[in-house]
VOKOL-589373 format. One line per 5 residues: number of its first residue (from 1); their letters; for each residue x, y, z of C-alpha. Coordinates in steps of 0.001 Angstrom, whole numbers, plus 500000, padded with zeros to 6 digits. Example, Ala and Ser with C-alpha at 12.3 -4.5 7.8 and 13.67 -1.06 7.14 Angstrom:
<nodes>
1	AS	512300/495500/507800 ~ 513670/498940/507140
</nodes>
This chain:
<nodes>
1	MRSTT	965528/720343/304960 ~ 967757/723295/304374 ~ 968573/724323/301288 ~ 970844/727176/299603 ~ 969953/728627/296152
6	RGVAG	972723/730344/293847 ~ 971455/732495/290849 ~ 971942/731964/287056 ~ 973989/734830/287311 ~ 977002/732504/286503
11	VLAAA	975725/730966/283792 ~ 973972/733907/281840 ~ 977065/735997/282239 ~ 979676/732891/280933 ~ 977147/732815/278080
16	LLALS	977347/736771/277358 ~ 980634/736874/278050 ~ 981655/734116/275597 ~ 979828/736375/272746 ~ 981545/739086/273484
21	AASPA	984939/738350/274308 ~ 988015/737166/271762 ~ 989919/735544/274464 ~ 988734/732617/276869 ~ 986047/733919/279217
26	LADDE	985318/731148/281371 ~ 988246/731253/283632 ~ 986794/731925/286911 ~ 983384/730061/286488 ~ 983902/726903/284593
31	VTIDH	981280/725101/286830 ~ 978748/726463/289476 ~ 976831/725366/292657 ~ 973572/725995/292058 ~ 971892/724823/294543
36	VETDR	972354/722552/297897 ~ 970175/720935/299827 ~ 970179/718910/303036 ~ 967497/716138/304598 ~ 968678/714013/307127
41	GTVSL	972449/713893/306571 ~ 972042/713610/302982 ~ 973333/716491/301119 ~ 972456/717508/297361 ~ 974123/719536/295109
46	LVSTD	973211/720847/292142 ~ 975948/721936/289729 ~ 976094/723387/286229 ~ 978834/722225/284085 ~ 978191/724477/280711
51	GVPDG	981201/726861/281473 ~ 983683/724073/280803 ~ 985518/724687/277456 ~ 984051/723033/274153 ~ 985137/720039/273261
56	TTVEP	985789/718749/276692 ~ 983593/715977/278416 ~ 982437/716132/281876 ~ 982534/712650/283349 ~ 980232/712057/286675
61	SQVYV	982997/709678/287600 ~ 985015/712528/287714 ~ 983424/714788/289824 ~ 984818/715313/293765 ~ 983693/716798/296896
66	ELNGG	985802/718435/299799 ~ 983661/719269/303175 ~ 985465/722190/305375 ~ 989031/721397/302891 ~ 988299/717115/303944
71	AVEST	987408/714713/300842 ~ 984215/712868/301597 ~ 982950/709927/299562 ~ 980171/711297/296715 ~ 978266/710109/293812
76	AKLVD	977451/712456/290959 ~ 975003/711728/288111 ~ 973018/713946/285354 ~ 969726/715155/286557 ~ 966804/713463/285472
81	AGDID	963080/713831/286399 ~ 962382/713491/290101 ~ 965878/713699/291386 ~ 965372/717093/292337 ~ 962553/719994/291706
86	RTTVI	964085/723022/289681 ~ 961930/726104/289152 ~ 962840/729236/287103 ~ 960023/732317/287241 ~ 960902/734903/284166
91	VLDAS	960015/738562/285468 ~ 959082/740210/282153 ~ 958846/743792/281274 ~ 955828/744635/279225 ~ 956044/748362/279176
96	KSMRG	955949/750897/276212 ~ 959424/751350/276337 ~ 960028/748096/275103 ~ 958653/748477/271850 ~ 961785/750397/270377
101	QGKFE	964493/748566/269077 ~ 962713/745371/268847 ~ 963655/744661/272146 ~ 960281/743173/273105 ~ 960116/740725/270052
106	AATTA	963432/739788/270936 ~ 962952/739359/274725 ~ 959784/736791/273357 ~ 961851/735021/270850 ~ 964296/734217/273241
111	INAFL	962089/732871/275999 ~ 959801/730763/273662 ~ 963466/729474/272246 ~ 963998/728730/276121 ~ 960387/726973/276334
116	DSAPE	961486/724854/273486 ~ 964653/723788/274757 ~ 964172/723558/278574 ~ 964097/720062/279845 ~ 960584/718912/280423
121	DVAIG	960673/718116/284078 ~ 961653/722252/284776 ~ 959111/724114/285790 ~ 959069/727722/284246 ~ 956863/730736/285229
126	LVAFA	955855/733845/283674 ~ 955210/737158/285416 ~ 954624/740168/283369 ~ 954474/743756/284576 ~ 954221/747519/283160
131	GKVTT	952715/750138/285694 ~ 951427/746831/287795 ~ 951618/743244/287335 ~ 949829/742013/283977 ~ 950202/738600/283829
136	TVAPT	951081/735686/285955 ~ 951670/732042/285147 ~ 952455/729699/288194 ~ 955338/727577/287447 ~ 954305/724505/285619
141	IDHGD	956052/721526/283551 ~ 953218/722192/280912 ~ 955492/724933/278787 ~ 952538/725515/276166 ~ 950655/727254/279016
146	VRTAL	953559/729843/279335 ~ 953904/730186/275703 ~ 950249/730795/275400 ~ 950317/733684/277913 ~ 953583/735131/276152
151	GDLTL	951638/735537/272876 ~ 948919/737315/274433 ~ 950744/739746/275908 ~ 950320/743308/275253 ~ 952378/746620/275781
156	AAGTG	951251/749440/278376 ~ 952300/752314/280358 ~ 954574/752312/283411 ~ 957488/750318/284357 ~ 956474/748343/287641
161	VYDGI	959502/746440/288136 ~ 959673/746090/291997 ~ 955587/744691/292116 ~ 957038/742240/289552 ~ 959780/740860/291475
166	EEGVT	957705/740590/294300 ~ 955183/738511/292272 ~ 958092/736442/291053 ~ 959336/735798/294744 ~ 955632/734699/295859
171	LLTDE	955593/732230/293065 ~ 958464/730542/294322 ~ 958075/727281/296042 ~ 960513/726419/299592 ~ 961660/723273/297556
176	GSRNL	964496/722513/295049 ~ 966273/724730/292628 ~ 965004/728120/292360 ~ 965783/730968/289841 ~ 964385/734395/289258
181	LVLSD	965583/736034/286494 ~ 964459/739980/285760 ~ 964894/741059/282090 ~ 963699/745060/282037 ~ 965057/747885/279917
186	GADTG	964169/750923/282586 ~ 963972/751795/285856 ~ 961010/751514/288421 ~ 958462/754325/287321 ~ 955481/753501/290170
191	SATTL	955344/750497/292055 ~ 953087/749910/294955 ~ 956245/748078/296508 ~ 959345/749941/297474 ~ 962842/749051/296281
196	DVAIN	963823/747767/300347 ~ 960529/745786/300370 ~ 961115/743903/297491 ~ 964873/743284/298433 ~ 964029/742297/301579
201	DAKTA	960998/739876/300669 ~ 963458/737996/298018 ~ 966054/737411/301142 ~ 963559/736323/303673 ~ 962675/733732/300899
206	GVVVD	965987/732826/300193 ~ 965772/733772/296446 ~ 968559/735011/294320 ~ 967711/737596/291608 ~ 969279/737451/288339
211	VVSLA	969063/740678/286063 ~ 969146/740591/282497 ~ 969228/744562/281628 ~ 968526/746046/278383 ~ 968533/749149/279810
216	QGADS	972056/751777/279911 ~ 973365/754123/282614 ~ 971638/755285/285541 ~ 968286/753461/284858 ~ 970051/749854/285675
221	EALAT	971363/750953/289432 ~ 968174/749889/291090 ~ 968435/746474/289347 ~ 971796/746279/290081 ~ 971282/747015/294073
226	VATET	968436/744006/293946 ~ 970832/741950/292448 ~ 973413/742618/294491 ~ 971957/742287/297420 ~ 970207/738894/297067
231	GGSVI	973546/737697/295698 ~ 972664/737625/292139 ~ 974142/739357/289211 ~ 973127/741859/286465 ~ 974053/741051/283271
236	PADPA	973862/743957/280340 ~ 972664/742367/277306 ~ 972105/743413/273288 ~ 968655/742373/272280 ~ 970401/740349/269606
241	ALTSV	971780/738409/272137 ~ 968780/737276/273828 ~ 968161/733798/272015 ~ 971693/732790/272269 ~ 971500/733449/276147
246	FNERA	968482/731714/276416 ~ 969370/728799/274414 ~ 972752/728710/276512 ~ 970680/728520/279836 ~ 968636/725663/278282
251	AALDQ	971424/723613/277224 ~ 973064/724343/280881 ~ 969862/723085/282213 ~ 970385/719775/280425 ~ 974029/719048/281242
256	QLLVT	972930/719869/285339 ~ 974754/716966/287696 ~ 973201/715735/290679 ~ 976073/715471/293283 ~ 975265/713572/297020
261	FTAPY	977240/712644/299780 ~ 976435/712130/303603 ~ 978095/714875/305855 ~ 980140/713234/308881 ~ 979237/713918/311668
266	GSGED	980631/716394/313128 ~ 980823/718589/310280 ~ 979885/721411/312084 ~ 976443/723326/311456 ~ 977651/725791/308477
271	ANIDV	980207/724117/306031 ~ 982142/725073/302803 ~ 981710/723108/300024 ~ 983962/722765/297335 ~ 983206/720668/294322
276	VVEAG	986062/719561/291712 ~ 984974/718603/288325 ~ 988221/717024/286859 ~ 987718/717220/282559 ~ 990669/717200/280008
281	GTQYH	993243/716875/282161 ~ 992063/720020/283438 ~ 990467/720568/287429 ~ 987629/722835/287605 ~ 985810/723834/290889
286	DTAFA	982920/726142/292346 ~ 982797/726630/296559 ~ 979830/727084/298039 ~ 978971/728096/301424 ~ 976081/725676/303360
291	TLGPG	974013/725597/306475 ~ 973664/721809/306841 ~ 971666/722048/310206 ~ 972317/721662/314105 ~ 972149/717819/313651
296	FEVPD	975861/717928/312668 ~ 977524/719655/315370 ~ 980027/717871/317548 ~ 978048/716567/320247 ~ 979113/717621/323776
301	VVTSG	980869/714930/326232 ~ 977823/712766/327774 ~ 978409/712230/331460 ~ 976960/708864/332787 ~ 974287/709634/335294
306	KALVG	973168/707643/338433 ~ 972518/703679/337344 ~ 968643/702942/338040 ~ 970059/699540/339491 ~ 973135/699108/341730
311	DSGML	975502/695786/341093 ~ 973820/694062/343911 ~ 970849/694426/342191 ~ 972080/693066/338749 ~ 973463/690454/340582
316	LGAGA	970271/689289/342527 ~ 968254/689793/339351 ~ 970905/687364/337593 ~ 970685/685077/340151 ~ 966825/684885/340108
321	LAIGL	966973/684617/336247 ~ 969280/681755/336758 ~ 966961/679962/339307 ~ 963953/680426/337249 ~ 965522/678982/334170
326	FGLLA	967006/675841/336092 ~ 963465/675443/337720 ~ 961753/675510/334474 ~ 964554/673222/333480 ~ 964169/670530/336104
331	IALLG	960109/670904/335707 ~ 960459/669810/332009 ~ 963070/666959/332857 ~ 961119/665602/336316 ~ 957998/667134/336638
336	AGDNR	955331/664986/336260 ~ 951823/664701/337982 ~ 947994/664776/337705 ~ 946969/668408/335843 ~ 943328/667392/335996
341	SQSVR	940814/669338/338066 ~ 939727/668244/341705 ~ 936451/667090/340524 ~ 937743/665161/337419 ~ 940225/663343/340050
346	QLEAY	937168/662488/342855 ~ 934874/661105/340106 ~ 937151/658856/338642 ~ 938538/658090/341993 ~ 934697/657399/342642
351	FNGTS	934074/654860/339431 ~ 936724/652827/340116 ~ 936183/652230/343428 ~ 939357/653728/345137 ~ 937997/656350/347022
356	GADPK	939811/655363/350122 ~ 943096/654627/348722 ~ 946401/656873/349213 ~ 945806/660055/346863 ~ 949430/659296/345869
361	KRRKS	948988/655950/344442 ~ 945690/656964/342692 ~ 947824/659687/340441 ~ 948742/659022/336918 ~ 951765/659477/335158
366	TSSDL	950954/662698/332546 ~ 952958/663571/329499 ~ 956733/665365/330671 ~ 956239/668070/328302 ~ 956649/671431/330068
371	KGSAV	953072/673006/329789 ~ 951706/669688/331528 ~ 954643/669618/334173 ~ 954563/673268/335158 ~ 950163/672941/335484
376	SVANR	951392/669792/337990 ~ 953574/672046/339985 ~ 950862/674431/340400 ~ 948565/672211/341025 ~ 950278/671082/344026
381	VVSQD	951003/674872/345275 ~ 947807/675604/344764 ~ 945307/674581/348122 ~ 941851/673333/348455 ~ 940271/676546/349331
386	METRI	941975/678465/346788 ~ 941277/676223/344104 ~ 937728/676175/345194 ~ 937445/680192/345014 ~ 939607/680266/341573
391	SQRLS	937297/677373/339773 ~ 934211/679077/341145 ~ 934971/682433/339464 ~ 936553/680999/336641 ~ 933341/678855/335990
396	GAGSA	931213/682102/336390 ~ 933567/683911/333841 ~ 932919/680707/331353 ~ 936434/680258/331065 ~ 937303/676464/330221
401	LTASE	941131/676761/332555 ~ 941478/674947/335520 ~ 942519/676515/338748 ~ 945903/675280/338433 ~ 946200/676658/334676
406	WVLVH	945023/680035/335952 ~ 947462/680324/338663 ~ 950419/679303/336233 ~ 948847/681925/333794 ~ 948237/684634/336124
411	VGCAF	952269/684162/337704 ~ 953522/684538/333786 ~ 951729/687325/333019 ~ 952791/689195/336621 ~ 956340/688020/335610
416	GAGLV	956327/688991/332318 ~ 955285/692523/332973 ~ 957709/692880/335860 ~ 960834/691931/333389 ~ 958978/694662/330963
421	GFVMG	959204/697324/333860 ~ 962598/696511/334534 ~ 963763/696842/330947 ~ 961755/699941/330287 ~ 962875/701945/333823
426	GFAMS	964651/699812/336532 ~ 963812/698365/339820 ~ 961027/701190/340550 ~ 959221/700779/336813 ~ 959428/696973/337578
431	LLFLL	957346/696714/341043 ~ 954954/698851/339446 ~ 954544/696571/336211 ~ 954682/693397/338459 ~ 951645/695153/340655
436	LGVVL	949411/695733/337166 ~ 950541/692152/336671 ~ 948574/690843/339276 ~ 945637/693132/339675 ~ 944877/693394/335611
441	PWLYL	944425/689663/335385 ~ 941549/689547/338144 ~ 940044/692995/337192 ~ 939697/690647/333511 ~ 938136/687977/335124
446	KFKHG	936228/690026/336980 ~ 934718/691932/333672 ~ 934485/688874/332068 ~ 932000/687331/334654 ~ 929998/690784/335260
451	RRLSA	929307/690773/331492 ~ 928193/686875/331798 ~ 926030/687532/334887 ~ 924348/690377/333232 ~ 923463/688249/330224
456	FNAQL	922386/685380/332739 ~ 920037/687770/334463 ~ 918733/689064/331368 ~ 917542/685545/330415 ~ 916229/684500/333635
461	AQTLG	912539/685567/333081 ~ 912327/683769/329969 ~ 913881/680740/331742 ~ 911248/680748/334231 ~ 908726/680991/331916
466	LMAGG	909908/678245/329902 ~ 910035/676225/332938 ~ 906660/676911/333957 ~ 905110/676197/330614 ~ 907175/672648/331041
471	LQAGL	905704/672033/334158 ~ 901932/673250/333357 ~ 902480/670482/330241 ~ 903266/667639/332945 ~ 907173/667895/333169
476	SLPQA	909146/667117/336019 ~ 911239/669632/337303 ~ 914572/667816/335772 ~ 912491/667483/332515 ~ 911781/671204/332394
481	VDTVV	915193/672237/333037 ~ 916013/670057/330005 ~ 914023/672009/328175 ~ 915188/675103/328419 ~ 918868/673668/327714
486	KEGHE	917522/672244/324768 ~ 915918/675720/323817 ~ 917910/678447/325457 ~ 921044/680186/325009 ~ 924231/680895/326855
491	PMAGE	925017/681125/329303 ~ 921730/680010/330620 ~ 921582/676794/328734 ~ 925385/676082/329884 ~ 924680/676407/333552
496	LRRAL	922103/674523/333538 ~ 923227/671707/331902 ~ 925890/671346/334279 ~ 923393/671161/337209 ~ 921534/668376/335085
501	VEQRL	924855/666634/334967 ~ 925074/666843/338883 ~ 921226/665708/339309 ~ 922191/662689/336985 ~ 925347/662119/339293
506	GVDIT	923160/661785/342444 ~ 922772/665365/343241 ~ 919299/666717/344547 ~ 918296/668780/341621 ~ 917458/671945/344023
511	EALEG	921310/671609/345139 ~ 922441/671524/341829 ~ 920498/674651/340779 ~ 921638/676455/344014 ~ 925208/675346/342996
516	VGERM	924117/677489/339537 ~ 923443/680474/341831 ~ 926693/680329/343674 ~ 928573/680288/340745 ~ 926833/682777/338948
521	ESDDF	926812/684946/341976 ~ 923112/685579/340795 ~ 920801/686987/343756 ~ 917502/686627/341434 ~ 918635/683139/340867
526	SWVVM	919161/682259/344203 ~ 915556/683711/345106 ~ 914075/681657/342496 ~ 915721/678536/344033 ~ 914664/679111/347705
531	AIRIQ	910973/679775/345949 ~ 911372/675857/344374 ~ 912612/674384/347718 ~ 909998/676158/349620 ~ 907479/675088/347189
536	REVGG	908979/671206/347369 ~ 909048/671357/351285 ~ 904929/672777/351790 ~ 903449/671990/348192 ~ 901626/674237/345985
541	NLAEI	901622/675225/342562 ~ 905135/675089/341216 ~ 904020/676676/337576 ~ 902165/679477/339034 ~ 904860/680419/341399
546	LHTVA	907426/680350/338314 ~ 905062/682442/336405 ~ 904743/685267/339113 ~ 908548/685286/339787 ~ 908943/685917/335935
551	DTLRE	906765/688559/335849 ~ 908772/690627/338567 ~ 912263/689897/337511 ~ 910864/690801/333897 ~ 909625/694154/335781
556	REYLR	913112/694305/337895 ~ 915081/693996/334464 ~ 913153/696659/332731 ~ 914041/698902/335308 ~ 917548/698105/335660
561	RQVKA	917590/698771/331579 ~ 916269/701947/332177 ~ 918356/703071/335399 ~ 921627/701903/333688 ~ 920440/704218/330920
566	LSAEG	920000/707493/332721 ~ 922792/706939/334701 ~ 925482/706175/331690 ~ 926727/709754/331265 ~ 927824/709702/334608
571	RLSGY	929307/705806/334483 ~ 931151/707171/331694 ~ 932513/710413/332887 ~ 933722/708204/335620 ~ 935736/705751/333363
576	ILTGL	937009/708515/331661 ~ 938588/710436/334454 ~ 939718/707446/336440 ~ 941467/705868/333054 ~ 942783/709495/331476
581	PPLIF	945772/709904/334477 ~ 947315/706483/334074 ~ 946788/706501/330161 ~ 948730/709487/329942 ~ 951275/708685/332004
586	FYMTF	951993/705463/330229 ~ 952160/707272/326884 ~ 954287/710189/328256 ~ 956685/707009/329622 ~ 957257/706027/326070
591	ANPDY	956783/709542/324312 ~ 959485/711391/326679 ~ 960636/709661/329488 ~ 962369/712141/330845 ~ 959148/714025/331889
596	VRLLY	957996/711143/334245 ~ 960930/709430/335174 ~ 961300/711784/338618 ~ 958058/710118/339423 ~ 959543/706433/339902
601	TTVPG	963447/707473/340334 ~ 962977/710146/343634 ~ 961901/709714/346750 ~ 959621/712896/346504 ~ 958624/711239/342982
606	YIILG	957398/707618/345537 ~ 955391/710135/347446 ~ 953797/712140/344527 ~ 952810/708642/342783 ~ 951575/707188/346100
611	MALFL	949322/710649/346882 ~ 947746/710332/343287 ~ 947382/706703/343322 ~ 945398/707266/346711 ~ 943142/710345/345513
616	LGLGS	942748/708645/342026 ~ 941112/705664/343649 ~ 939192/707818/346327 ~ 938143/709895/343268 ~ 936639/706689/341239
621	FAMAK	935097/705250/344376 ~ 933062/708233/344713 ~ 931845/708550/341163 ~ 931125/704728/341129 ~ 928735/704661/344054
626	LATVE	927161/708079/342681 ~ 926466/706318/339533 ~ 925532/703244/341045 ~ 921641/702826/341760 ~ 920549/699092/343338
631	V	917408/697867/341545
</nodes>
């Protein structure tokens, strides 16, 4: 936000001249632009219209704005609370010289009248000085605080005008319309701050200092310098006229207009703003020079760069998209097939007595909706070996998807990621996102399988204890397994339930349990099944064997957890160091794409990116090996 504040000199001078001159004295200052503020293209003007001749009504609809000589559309309204911040700080001379001719009493009476008449939303502050600053009241809309401080003032020796000005400047914030009014009757006699410092501080803060001078002759020259250097004015006044001046100022605040307009693009960083007020058949105007900001500069001509994808690439992409859409349509309309898993089809064929028939004749038509048709097509594509491997991994991860459904979802993820990459950065980014779409689902599936395997192994010792107890009570091995299914928790209960179902369909219980170990890829469970198989072949006390194995596994699990806790810091460091570069790359892709675009649009960038991926993978592998302890 940029703002420009003009002083209150025009208002006060108009009031004093009106009191002291017989002829009309407002010919040059009928309206005054007190403040200019810009915020993201919207310009707000604070306009005072108290200089318009008495009896003339100013209508907000009759206010017009010209920017650099051209008319712009604008709106105007009387200022309400909350429209714009308005702040006035009064710097009052409280030196003993103000005692003569009733100057101090006239000043306090005038300020009290101003406090009574000023709008409630105007924040007013007070700085009183003598040889040094004696009283400071921060700008507040509680005008009673200023009135109380004003009543407690006492006169003292010395006149530190520059110190008072500097204190007043520090009280003014950077927002809204800001006015600093100095009322004094003499020159500075010993401020800690010099005249140059006071002027520089006011100019740096963008504050216009206006002076109501009760002094005569040479005593007012220094104050005139402050006002001139900061763009303000010195208003000579008589003590008897002070109340009228401050009353006029309060009335002017009530009549201020808020004029807003949107600066057209290309208006330039600096602009001349002319406000025209038409009232009583006469036009009054004031001009301000304001800084709008670099956002309004005319942009340089943008030269088109090299396209990320050529015409041939766009045609190939459009053709592939068309083929894909027609393929989906054909699948939706014509595709039909059996989307059940291979094991379900074999079981149905077995129970129906059609195991030797042609597989094509055994298929039943399914619903022709898009999902069923797509899964059917994916089922035709997936080979028997691939289906077995994928089904085993899905089962180990606890997923309810079939192999064909997983392939369909996987292809959809890869295609969607590639499309997002193409939209973001062209062909190179599309390849990168396509690779991520292929790899990340498998990593997610492996992560879920690893978590389920950890939970499975953690329950194994307790499971063997339950089975051993059942065997000691006289139960058979399938009955003992059924006890675990009823009393246990997932994932152990679910896997053993599946083994019982297979056993009831005619599969030997040891082979069914061996299938559990293969699906879960659990070496510990495979050793348990081996012990059961050996016992069934050579004899022995199976319950005692299971108790012994359970104790061994319990000790191994305790040791495994201890090692995992001790290596947690190393594993976490590996995760952070491995994941931080890709995360920063993706963040910069969205936050500052120009910074990383060279990595995937130039040949050196491809080389650097390839080396970075290789080194990142090598470092990740090394840290994983260092942090992994086999138990």
